C-alpha positions, 0 to 999 in steps of 0.5 A: 850075587843075584842078578836085580832088576830096579823098576817103576811099573804102574798097573798098565805096565804091569798088565803088559809085563804079566802078558809077557810073562804068559809065555813062561810056566811061572806058578805064583807064591807069596813071600810067606806061604800059608800051609794051605796055598794053592799055586795058579800061574802068572799070567792075565787071567789070574792077575787080581789073585796076584799078591799086592807087594812081594812074590816067588814066581817059580819055574815049575817045569824047570823044578820044585819049589823048596820049601821049609817050614818057619819054626819062630818069629812072626812067620811061625806055621808059614813055609818059606821057599828057599830062593837059592835052591829053587828056580824062582824069581822074586819079585817085589811090586811097585806100590804107592806111599802116604803122599802118593809117590810111586815106590819102585819095585825089584826082581831079582834071581839067583843063577851063579855059584856063590860062597855067601849064599852057598850055592854049589850049583849054578841054576840050569840053563833053561832057567838062566835063559828064562830069566835073561829073557824077561830081563832083555823085555825090561831093558827094551820096553822101559826107559833108563832112569835118572839117577841110573840104576832103574827102568821106568815102564812106558805108562810110568814115564807118561804118569811121571810127566803129569806129576807123578813122583817116583822114589827109591824104595830103599830107607831114605831113597831119593826120587827118580825120573825117567832119563830124557 
């Protein structure tokens, strides 16, 4: 089972988060990779180029991204990253909905051997340490939520006090607030 972190980050919180990620060598890929995609590092200089919704961050110094070509369906012709065998962190960014509420984002990585995913080898220790360091950063800088299960960025918590509504992005997700 993957290690999952659910969070709320405003654009200002994302800037601080990507500033933290500069210490790692992480290449950015969108969820559906076009054939002519050119990778770039996840850092402050490339913040405008980062896909708006879902992305993969590949630890390229630990191993390459293993990709397969999609042969059927609406994504035909695109490349798909194998999340289990590649050293990747999947990130779904927070985004506003039609009502102006901020929808939750999440981040996860497959680290363990599991029968469900077919992973036969555990993730490399360096990748495990890197993801746990990212997880620790989020837990230290963000506030816990009410109900439990989410981390709320510091700027987002201030915006929440000013009236921003935080909503779980799951189907029929409820509202979330920073824990007092």
